[in-house]
N, C-alpha and C positions, 0 to 999 in steps of 0.2 A: 290583229291589226290595231292600231289606234286612231282615232279620229283626232286631229290636231291642226290647229288654224285653217280649217277648210281642207285640209289634206289628209291623204291616208300615208302612215309611215309604217314600215314593216319593223318589227321587234326582231333583233336576231337572239337567237338561243346556241350556245355553244355546246357540242356533243364532243363524240370520241371520234378520231379520225379512223380510217381503215388503216393505217399503219399502227396506231395504237392496240386497236382490236386484234390485229394478226399477232402481234408481238405478246400480248397476253395470252391468247389462244397456245402461241408457242410453248410460253413459259409453263402454262398449264398442263399441256400435253407431256412435257419432259417431266414434270413432277409426276404425272400418273404413270408414265413408264417406270418409274421407278417404284412407286409406293405399292401400286397395285400388286405386282407379282410378289413381293413380301408379304402383303397381306394373304393372298390367297395361299403361300408355301404355310406361312404361320398356322392359318386355321387348318390346311389339311394334316399337320404335323400333329397339331392339339387332337384331331379327330382320330388319325392313327394311333397316338399314344392311349388316348382314353379308352379306344376298343381294345387295345392290349393289355391295358390293365384289367378291363372287364374278362377278357380270356383268361389271364393268368389266375385269376380267382376262380373261374370257373374248372381250369386245371387242378387247381389245391383241391377242390371241393371234389372233382371226380376223383382223384387219387386217394382222399379219404373213404369215401364211398365204395371204391375197389379194395382198400384194406379191410373195411368192415365186412364186407361180402366174402372175405377170404381169410379171416380169423386174424387179421393182422400179420398174413404171411405174405411176402413178398416171393413168388412163385420162380422157378427158373425161366419160365416162359415169360415173365413180365417184359412188357415194353410199350411205348407209348400206343400202340394199336389196342393194347389191353384197354386202355381208358377211354376209347371211341363210344362204346355203349353207355359211358356217363356223361357224355358230352352233349350240349345241346346244338346240333347243326343242321343245315337246312337241305343238304343234298351231298352225293358222293359224286368227285371228278376225276375221270381218269384221262382227260384231254388237254389242262392246263400246264403251265410251266412256272416256276417260281423263281424271282429275282434273288440271286445270293451274291456275296461279294466275289466269287470266283466265276462267275456265270451265271446258268441256270440249273432247275432240278426239275425233270418232267414228272407229272404225276401219270399212273398207268394202272391197268387192271393188276398188275402185282403188288404195286404200291400205289394207291389209291389216295386221293386229297380229298379235305372235307370242307366244303363251303360254308362259312358262317352266317348268320344273319346280319353282320355287320359289312359283309361283301369280302371280308378276309379269307383267305384260304390258309388252311393247317394241313401238313403232310407228316404224319408220324413216320417215325424211321424204325426199322424192323429189328434194330439193335435192341437188346435186352439185357438186364441185371440176372446176373447167374448165380450161383450158391457162393462165388467166391466174393470175400468183402472188399476185396481191390476194384471190383468192379459196383461202382457206386452211384451210377446217375443213368438215366436215358434222356434222349433228346427228341425234339421235333422241330419242324420249321413253321415259321409263322410269316405269311407274306399280307400285309394290311390293305393292299390295293386290289389282289385277286386277279391283276391284270399282268401278264408279262410285257416288259419294255426293255430290250436290248440296252445293257450299259447301265441300266439304273438299279441300283443296290438298295433295295427297300425291304427285303425281308430278314428275319432274325432268328438264330439259332436259341432256342429255350432248353434249357437243361433243369430237369427234375431228379432230385436227389433223393434217396433212400429216406432222409429224415422229412421229406416233403418240402423242403426249400426250393425255390425256383430262381434262377438266375439266366442272364443272357450270355452270350459270347463274351462281351465286355467285361463281365462281373463273374465269371467262371472260377470257382475254388480252385485253389492249387491241387494238383494230382488227382484231378478229375478223370475218371476212366470208365468208358462202357465198351459193349461189344464192338461197336466201330471205330474204336480207338483211343488214342490218349491225347489230351487237350491241355494245351499251356494257355495260361491266362492272359498273355499277351502274344500278338497283338489284339487288340480289340477290333472287331469287325461288325460290332453294332451299327445300324444306320443312325442316320442324323436326325432322325424323328423320335427314335426311342429316349425317354428319360425314365429314370427309375425315382 
């Protein structure tokens, strides 16, 4: 208030009206509903991909150690279960399921899964390389979330070749064969988070 000519007069200060505040909040809310899910998805995908790259490095090292321990001979009984003693996992899981492009694959006592420190689950497959030169790869499943959600395809097939090269289903080499069957490089069933 000001004192002017012996009278008090009010000074008016203009602020935001209620309508302006509500419109601003509505616009801000719309922006957040579009941006936040994309940020969360991108962050999750980066985490999944980083953990996957770390695991494939560990898998390559496990294969090298296996070869050294077996005088660089790939035995007839070799499969991805042969590599589990060389991998750093935190527990054996016989109750979970993994999300794959065609549904789910269960972990069981006969085909256990292994929980990694990142929270991911791997399921080695019983298929193995035999003495035949046409059988050139073994494979396993890698689920980055470690949690089954129906209809969500976030697991990936990893192929380990005799040469030590590692690929996924989307980058599988032509004429790749193992005991579980023949695989064709197309179509790609790699999940959206996977980047090589």
